[in-house]
N, C-alpha and C positions, 0 to 999 in steps of 0.2 A: 540570276540572269537567264532568260529564256534562250533557246537556241533557234537558229534559222531552219525552217523545214522546207525542203525542196521536193516537190512531188513530180513524178514522171508518169506518163501514160505510154505504155509500150506500143500502142497502136498509132502513135503519131500526134496525139493531142497533148502537147507539152504546155506547161504554164507560160504565161506571157513574159515573165521575167527571165526565162531561160535564154541563153544566147542562141541566135540562129546561125545560119551559114556565114562563114567569114567573108567579108567584103573588103575592098580596098579602102573604103571610106567608113568612118565611124558613123553609126546611126545617131539620131537625135536622143534616143533613150540612153545610149552609152555616154554621150557627151553630158547629158544631164546628171548621170550618176557620178561621172568624174568631177563635175562642178560641186555636187553635194559633198563628195569625199574631200575636195579641196577646202570647202568651208569647214568641214569637221576638223580637219587637220589644223586650220587656222584657229578655231576656237579652242583646240587642245593646247595651243601655245600658251605658256605661263605669262608671257608678256602681254599677249592679247587679253587674257583673263584679267590681268591687273588693270589694264586700260579700261576694259568694260566695267569692272567693278567700281573704279574711281568715277567713271562717268555717271553710273547709276546713283552713287552716293551724292554727288553734287547736284544731280537732277532732282533727287528727293528733297534735298535741303532748299534748292531754289523754289520748288513748288510749295513747300511749307511756308517760306517767307512770302511768296506771292499771295497765299491764302490769308495770312495774317494781315498783310497790307490791304487786301480786298475788303476785309470787314470794316475798315475805316474809310476807304475811298470809293466804295461801290456806288454811292449815290452820284458822285461827281462823274464817274465813268459810265454810268448806266445807259445814258442816251447813245453812247457811241458803240457799246459792246453788245447791243441787242441783236445785231446781225449775225451772219455766219462766223465761224471761228476764223477762217482764213481771210475773210474780207477785211478784217482789222489791219492786216499787214499791207494791204494795197492802198490804204488811206494815209498819205504822208502828213496830212494836216492834223491828224489826231494826236494830241499830247495827253497821254494817260497820267492820272494822278498817282497811280500805283507805284510804289517804290521800285518795283522790278519792271517798270515800263509797260509797253503794249503787250508783250508776251505774258507778263504777270497778270495784267487785267484780263486778258483772254482766258488764261488758265483759271483764274478765280471765277469768272462768269460761267465757264463750262462745268467745272468740278463742284463749286460751292453752290452757285445759284440754281443752275439747271439740273444738277445731278444729286449730290450727296449731302449738301449742307455742311455742318461742322464735322461730319464723318469723313470729309475729304482728307483730313489730316492723317487718317489711317492709311490712305493710298500712298501718300508721301513717305510715311513711316515704313511701309512694306517695300517701297523702292529702295530706301536706304538699307534695310536689312538684306535685301537681295544683293545689293552692291557689296556689302561687307562679307556676305557668304562667298561670293565669287572671288573677291580680291584677296581675302585672308584665308580662304579655304577653311573657314571656321565651322566645323560640323556641329558644334554645340548650338548653333542658331538653327532651331527647328522651323524651317521656313514654311513647310506645308501646314504645320500646326497653327502658325500665326495667320496664314491665309484663310484657313478654315474658320477660325474664330473671328477674324476681322470681317469676313464676308457677312457673318451673322450680325455682328455689332453695327456694321454700316447700315444694314436694313433696319435693325431695331431702333437705333438712335434716331435715324431720320424720321421714321414713322412715329416715334414717341414725341419728338418735338413738334411734328405736324399735328398730332392729336392734341397737344397742349395749346397750340395756336388756333385751333378750331378750323375756320374756313380760310384763313390767311396763309399766303405763301411767304415764308420767312427764310432768312439766311440760315437759321439753325437747322431747318428741315430739308431745304433744297427741293427741287422739282420732283425727284424720285420719291422722297418721303411724303410730299404733299399728295401725289397721285395715288400712292399705295394706301395712304390713310383714307382718302375719299372713297376708294374702292372697298376698303374694309367696312367703313361706316355704311355704305350702300348695301353691302351683303349681310353684315352682322349687327348693324346699329352701333351707337357709341358704347353701350354697356358691354356688348360682345367684344368690341375692339379693345376695351380696357382690360377685360378678363384675358384676352389673348396676349396682350402685352405683358401683363403680370405673370401669366403662366409660362410664357417662353423665357422670361427673365429668371424665374425660379429653376426651370430646367437647365438654363445656361450655368447658373451658380452650382447646381448639383453635379453637373457633368464636368465642368471646367475646374471648379475649386473644391469639389467633393464636399459640398455643404449639405450633409445629411441632417434630418430633423434632430438627431442626438447631438451633433456638433453645434447646431444652431442653438439648442437649449443650453448646452454647457457654455457657449459663448456669452449668452445673455446672463447666465448665472454669474460669470466672472465680471461682466460689466456692472451688474447691479451690486456686486460685492465690492466694487471700486478697485478691482485688480486690472492691471494692463493686459492687453491681448498677448497670449503666449504663443510660442512658435508652433504649438501643436495645431493651431487653426490656420497656419499658412498653407499655401498650395504645395503639393509635393515637388513641383518644379522649382519652388523658391528655396526649399530646404535640401534639395538634392545635392549630394556631394559628387562632383564630377571628377572621376579618376579613371578614365578609360583611355585606351590607346588611340592615337590619331589614325583615323581610317580614311584613306583616299577613296573617293567614289570610283567605281568601276566605269570605264569608258563604254558607253552604250553604243550599240550598232543597230542598224535597221533590222527589226525583228517582226515576226508574225503576231505574237501576243506577248503580253507582259504579265509578270507575276506581281501580286499586290504585296506591298511592303508590310512587314510585320510591325506591330506596335512596339515602341521602345519600352524596354523594361527599366523603370526607374530604380535606382539604388538607394535604399534608405540608410541614412547615417544614424546609428543607434547611440543612445547616450552611454555615458561611462557607467561601469558596474559599481553599484553602491553596496555598502555593507548590509548584511542581513541581520544585524543586531537589532534588538527591540527598540523601536522609536520611543521618544519620551511621550508618556501619556497613553501608550498602548497597553491594553489589558491582556495579560497572559492567563493560561489555564490555572497556574498556581495562584494568581491574584484573585481569581473568581471565587475560590473556596475559602473565604475569610469569615470570621465571626463578626456579626453585626450586633453589638451589645444592646443597642437601642431597640432592636426588634425582637429581643428575647421575650418569650412568654414564660412566666413563672407559674408553676402549678404546685400548690401546697397539698400534700397528701401524707397522712400519718406523721406529721411533724417534720417531714423531709421536704426540702425545696427542690423541685425538678426544673432545671433550665432547658428549655427546648430551643435548639439552635436553628435559625432560619437559613436555609441554603439559598444563596443568590442564584437566580437564573443566569445561565451563560448567554451573553449577547452574541449574535451571529451577524456577519456582514453580508449584505446582499451583493449582487453582481456589480452594481454601480460603484459601491464603496470599494470593492476589490479592484476595480479599474482605477479608482483614484489612488489607491495604494501603489499600484504599478506605475502610475504617472509620477508619483512622489519620488520613487526610487529610480525610475527609468529602466528600460530594458538593458540586459547585459549585451555588451558589444565585444566579441572576441578579437576584433581588429585593433582595439585601443592600445594593446601592448606595442604594436608597431603602427601607430596611427599615421605616421608620416611616410609609410611605405608607398612607393609608386610602382605600378605595373610597368613592364618594359614598353617603351615606345615602338611604334611601327617602323621607325627609321632604322632600327637595328637590323632589319631584314633587307636583303638585296632585292632590288626590283628586277625580276626576270622577265618582265613583260606585263602588259595590261590585262592579259588573259583573253584577248580577242582571238578568234579563230580565223586563220587565213583560208579562204574558200577558193579552191582551184576548180573552176567549172569544167575544164577539160578532163581533169582526173575523175570527177564525179560522173560525167557523161560516158567516159570510157569504161569505168567499172560497171555502170548500169548496163551498157550494151553487152559486155562480156557475161554478166550474170544472166541476162535474158537469153543470150545466144546459147550458153551452156545448158540452161533449162530446156530450151526448145530442141536441142539436140537429143534430149532424152524424152521428147514429146510431153513436156510438162508446160501447160499454159498457165499464165498468171494474168490477173486483171488490173493490177495496180502495183506500183512500187514507189516507195518514199524513202528519202535519205535524211538521216539525223546526224549532224556533224559534231563530233567530240574533239577534245584536244589531241588525242592520239589515234582514235578509232572512229570510223564512220559506220553507223548502223543503217543497213538497207532493209526496210520492212517490205515484204511482198505479201500480196493476198492471192493465193492460188485460185484457179478457176474451179468451178464446181466439179466434183468427182475426183480431184487429184488427192492422192494419199500423202500425208505428211511424211511418212517413213521414206518415200521415194526421194524427197528433197533432202532429208536428213542424211541419207546414204551418199549424197553427192558432195559431201564436204571436201574431200580431197580433190575431186574434179574441178570444183569452183576455185580452190586454192591454186591449182595448176593453171587454169585459164587466166587468173588475175596475177600470177607470179608474185604472190604476197605471202608473208610469213604470219601464221597464226590466224587462219580463217576459223571462225567459230559460228556455228548455226544454232539458233535458239528456236526450237520447234515444239509448241508454239510459244509466243511471248505471253506470259500470264496477264490476263485482264485486257488484252488488246485484240485478240482474234487474228493475229498476223504471225508470220514467220520472219525471224530476224537473222540477218547475215552480217556479222561484224567483220569489217575489213580494215586493216591498219592503214593509216595515212602515210603517204610517201614522205611528207615533211611534218612530223608531229610537233605540236606546240608545247613549250615548257610551262608547267603549272608551278608557279612560285609560291612559297609559303606566305609571302607578303600579300599577294592577291587574295589568298584564302582567308588569312587573318583579318584583312581589311574589309572583307565582304560584310554586308549588312546582316546576312543570315547568321554569321558567327557572332558579330558584335551584339546583336539583340537576342541571342539564344537564351531561353529561360530553362537552363539545365543545371544540374548539380555539378557534373564534371563534363563539360562540353569538349568534344574532340573534332577537329577539322581535319579530315583525312586527305581531301583533295577535291577533284571535280569529277562528276559522273560523265557518262557518254553523251549526255545532253548539255554539257558545259555548265551544270549547276554545281555550286559549292555544296559538298556533302558534309553535314554536321550531325553528329550523333552523340548520345549520352552514355558514358561508360557505366553509370549506375543502372541503366536499363538492360545492359547486355547479359549479366553483370560482370562476366569475366571474358577475356579475349585471348584467343590462341592464334599466333602468327607463324606461318611456315612457308618455306620456299627455298629454292636452290641458292648457292653462294653467289653473291654479287647481284641479286635481283631487287634489292631495295628494302630489306628488313630493317637494317640499322637506321636508314633514313626515315622509314615509317615510325620507328620507335621515337626518334628525335622529333618528328612532327607531332606525335601524340603528346609527348612531354611539353613541347613548346606551346601547344594549344592550351594546356591546363595552366602553364605559367603565365600566359597572357590573360587569363580569366580569373584566377583564384588568388586570394590573399594567403600568405604563409600560415595563418592561423586556421585556414579552412581545409587544407590538404597537406599530406606528408607522403613522401616517396621512400620506399625501401628498394634500393637498386642492387641487383645481383649481376655481376659481370665476370663470368669465368674466364673470358678472353683478356680481361684486364686493360683493354685499350679503347673499348667502345663508349663507355659511360664515364670516363675519367673527368671530362669537362664539367660534370655536375658536382664535383667536389667543392666548387666555389660557393654553392648555395647550401652547404651543409647545415649551417645554423638557421637557415630560413625554411627550407622545404624538406630536408632529409630526416629520416628516422634511423636509429641504430641501437644496438645493445649497449648497456652501461659499460664503462671502462673499455670501450673499443676505440682504437685510434682512428681508423678510417671508416667513413660512413658507407662507402661503396664496397660491397662484399665481393671478394675474389677467392677466398679460401673455402674449400668444400665443407670443412668442419664448422666454420662460422655460418655457412649457409644453413646447415642442419639446425644449429642453435637458434638462428634467426627465425626459421620457419616454425620451430616449436615455441619460440617466444611469441610469435604472432598468434599461435593457437591459445596461449595463455591470455594474451590481450583480448582475443575474441571471447573467451570464457568470462573474463572480467567485465567486458562491455555488456554481455548478455545478462550478467548479474545486475548491472546498473539499469538496463532496460526493464528487467523484471521488477526491481524495486520502484521504478518510475511508472510502471504499468503502461508501457507503450510497446509498439511492435517493431519499430525500426529507428534508425539513427536520425532520420529527418524529424520524426515526431518528438524524439528525445531532445534534440537540440532546440526545437521550437519551444518545448516546455521549459527548458533551462533558460532560454533567452527571456521568456515571460516571467522568470523568477518564481517558478512553481516547484523547483527542486532545490534542496538545501545543500550547499557545498560542504557543510560540516558533516554530512552523512556520506561523503565520498563522491558526490556528484560533481561533474565537471563538463565543460564543453568538449565534445568529441570531434576531432577532425577526421576527414576521410583519409584512409591509408591505401596507397596504390603500390602493390608489389610488382616489380618489373624484373623479369629474368631474361637476359639477352640470349643465352645459349643453353637451352634446357637439356639437349641430348648429352652434353658433357656431364651434367650433374647426374643424370640417370645412369650413365656408364660408370661413374666413380662411386656414387652413393646408393643408387637403386631405391629400395623400399624406404630407406630412411628419409629420402626426399619426397618420394611419391605419396607416402601416407599423409604427412602433414599438408601437402598441397591439395590432395583430394579432400581432406577434412575442411580446409579453408574454402575450397570451391563449393562444397556442399552447404556450409553453414554461414559463411562470413558476409554474405551480401547484405543481410539485414542490418548489420552493425557497421557498415561502411568500409569494409576491407575488400578491395577488388584486385584481381590478378591479371597481369598481362605477360604471357609466356611466348617467347619466340624461339624457333629452332630452324636449322638448315638441314636437318635430317628427319624428314617426315616419314619414319618407318613405324610399324605397328609396335615394336618393342620400346619406342620412345613415346609416341602418342598412343598410349594404351586406351583400352575401353573405358577405364575409370576417368581418365583425363578428358576424353571426348564427351563422355556423358555429362560432365559438369561444365563444359565450355561450349555453350550453344552458339556464341558469336565467334566466327573464325575468319581470318584473312589469309587467302592463298596467293602468294606470288608465283612467278613462273617456276615450274618443276620440269623434270626431264621425262617423266613417264606418267601414264594415266593411273597407275597404281598409287603413286604418291599423291596425285590429285584426289583420288577417292579416299585416301587416308586422311587428308586434310579436310576436304569439303563434303565427303560422302558421295561425290559425283565427279565426273570429268569436267574439264574446262581449264584447269590451271596449267595443263601441259600445252595449251594453245595460246597462252599469253605471249606478249612480245618483249617482256622484260623492262628494265629501267623504270621501275615503279608501277608498272601495270599490274593490277591486282583484282581479285574477285572477293567480294565481301558477302558473307552469309550469316544470317541470324536464325538459322534453323529452317528457313523456307527457301525463298527464291534467291538467286545470285544477282549481285549488283556489281557491274564493272566500273572501276574507279581508277583514275590516274592519280597516284599518290603525289602530294605536294612535295616539292624538292626544297630541302633546307640543308645548306652546306655546313661543314664544321666551323668555319669562321663566324657564321651567323649564330650558331649555338654558343660559341665562345663569347660573342658580344653580349648575348642575352644573360649568360651566367655572370659575366663580369659586371654588368649593370646591376643585377640583383645583389651580387656579393659585395658591392661597394656601399650598399645602404646599411643602415642600422639593423642588427639582427638580434635573435634571442641569445642568451648566454651560452647555451649548448644546443645540440641537435635534439630532436624529440626522442626521448628515451623509451625504449620498449621494455617490457618486464624481463627481469633476469631469468635465464634458464640454465639449470645445472644438469649435466648429463648423468647417466647411470653411474659413472665412475667419478663424478665430481663431488660427492659428499664425503669422501675419505679424508680430504684435507681439513674439513671442518672439525673433525674429531680431535685434532691436535691443537685446538685453541687454548691458549694459556688463560686460566681464570682471572689473572690479574689484568688482562686486556679486555675484560668484559665492558660492555657499554654501561653508561651511568643509568640508563633506563632499563637495564636487564631485568631487575626484580619486578618493576612495574609491568613490563611486558610479559613476564612469566605469569603474574597474577591474572592479567587480562586473558591470556591464552587458556589458562586452567578454568577460569570462571565461565568462559564462553565455550570451552571444549572444541575449539577450532584453531588449528595451527596454520595461519596464513599471514603473509606480510601485509595484505590489504586491510586486515582487521587491526593490526598495529597502526597502520597509517591513519585509519579513521579515529580510533580511540585515543591514541597518544599524539596525533598530529605530527607524524614523522614523515620524512622523505622516503622514497622507495628504497634507495641504496642503504640507508641506515636501518630501515626495517628488515631488509634482507640479511644484513650482517647480524642483527639480533636473532633472527630465525636460525642462522647457522650456529650461534652461541647456545641457543636453547637446545638444538639437536646435540651439540657436544656435551651439554649438561645432562642429557637423558630425559629432558622434559617433553620433547616431541620426537616423532619418528622421522625416518629418512624421506627424501623427496619421492613423490608418487605421481609425476606427470602434472596434469592439470588439476588433480584433486588436492584438497587441503591435507596437510600433514596430520598424522594421527597423534593425539595428545595422550602421552603415556602416564600422566599423573591424574588420578581420579578426582581429587578435591584440593581445597586450599590447605587443609591440615597436612596432607602428605607433601604439598609443595613447601610449606614452612620448614618441615624437617629437612628437606633436601637443601634449602637455602641456608639454614643454620649449620648443617654439616659442612657445606661449602665454605662458609665464613670461618668455621673453626679450623679447617684445613689451611686456609690462607694465613691464619694467625700462627 
């Protein structure tokens, strides 16, 4: 949504829409505006919308029936309907043969005979769709798309039937098609007209139904083979799985300009994962090297017979055959485990308002006059001033006269705040990319930015991002949506009670409204134990935790250290998978896995994004220090490529909490209101956060310019409603398990394992470890097809038996047995002791 721009001229040349001197009677323009506003309020009424929608639906049905009857009765009514449209109703003697009477005959004559021919049915169809869209508020009806393609088809079909009819004016073509065809034949001749019709039809099929030459060729191959048309040749909109939240359109106001809507991103429903076992009839590498006795050449030399074996050439599949194999199995779909999962509906969020800004002309005029007066007191002349109204702050942009130094205006920050009697005046000198100086002044009556209005915005619903985050609205009243994977980590800081917890809830709610549980997991750290407890209900859907841990939300400092180190192990394991898959990041890896180019038997799997959220970082630094800072710094430096992203919040923005290592690896930062400029520089590397007005007012920085945003408000009952809705649905058996981490003193208990309690796969695991000379649980998982917990227990048993060394962080354990012969001696000795 664009904002209203109000321009002032300080020398008296104000714009026409600005209010003039007050008079006792309202001017005509004011009365006209009030009438327009009354009509808008009437159209916003749900009952009025229902009445209008029903009227349009029945109008479209009436027109379609009149058109059908006109095709059978037009000759009988032709003599009476040749006049004007309205003259028919002034002739009471006329008895129309049309089933729908005189009005039906008039509509048929106008739309079918004079205008569109058979394409007139598209007009009635669009009217019915419009009525359904208004009455039912059904956003799945893409009205603009139907209008665009219907406009093309109306012209094309009319012209095509006129071309077939030659010089005759028929009902199929209508007057418009007849005239257009005659003009084309005059300009291009009938061969050129035919080529134009064929070419535009092919372009329509290619754009609308994505009929590329390859798909057309495959389509005819299947038709010639006698196979029915498969779903792969249907349009994307026909096979699209609609599972999105209901978004209410924002109420539009009178604006200067409008932004162009983004195209909707269709959601592909991928087929179920099929087994990677060898299909019947497929030739493997082992099958290729076989003896073909019939092709053997016998060579007789010195009485000995020499048989020469012919090696069969290995067949290779071309790209087209590989594509057929993929279509045979289908792409892997990670959402099929919870195929019936539904994203939260928009109705769970409270409607805090439509998001429209209330414009107080008197306040704008008074602030403008005070700013100009203050600058003139210091002999600073300006040539133009413009106001941009936001939900909580209004930005006044001024263009100084020639020769005025910017530093003089910058130094008047406190003087302007004094003249305006406002809290939190902020001067931007200059505004990057505009060539103006900005003065941000808080509104006397700020508007509430609700989470519902932000989630329901088209910008968020159509966002093509991996992890979209809707923070709120900018100073220009536009919904601000950004991608967490592009940041790639986020640091939030501000004083107590300024909106950090609400901001965290807004970020988490944004991801919950966009992503399936198979696509993202959260690791939540809450030292205060009360801020993130509501998310316990989505443990088996979205949360990740350590094995054998009761609560998914971490509150104990010791468990935080183990979790961070476990994430480091997860990071190393993922990088190993990326190296084996020969890709650079998680997006390429998952795309390759979905295309079935990676074998699960080799340890490959679909990797969800992992978001680590720490609500109070200062408490962890005070209690754990380097034990927490070191793994966080390591994750911040390396984890972005494998899909692990960090969000850290603190209410103590001091240099011993937000250290240089943390700041260097967190380029994206959010600063809420703080009490001093030193804290603002600690968070944002510049001032500004100390001049905010609080209650969700924030500055967002990505390493460059600052962007002022009003954070969307989401209350605790709304978060509870979202988590209850998700938690009531079918979930995974357990939460997403992170790799097990054992501290420096955690290996002593393993040495006391009773040999009688050894796992049944202990000896096989020992042989695998010794053969590969690599002591890791992931190796046992791949080779023996074990779960991670069981593989970890066997690793502890191998350590107790002296086969592998102790835990060494992210490195694989050292194998203490050199070969299989030495291993057999150890195993035999252990068996004798048991006897």
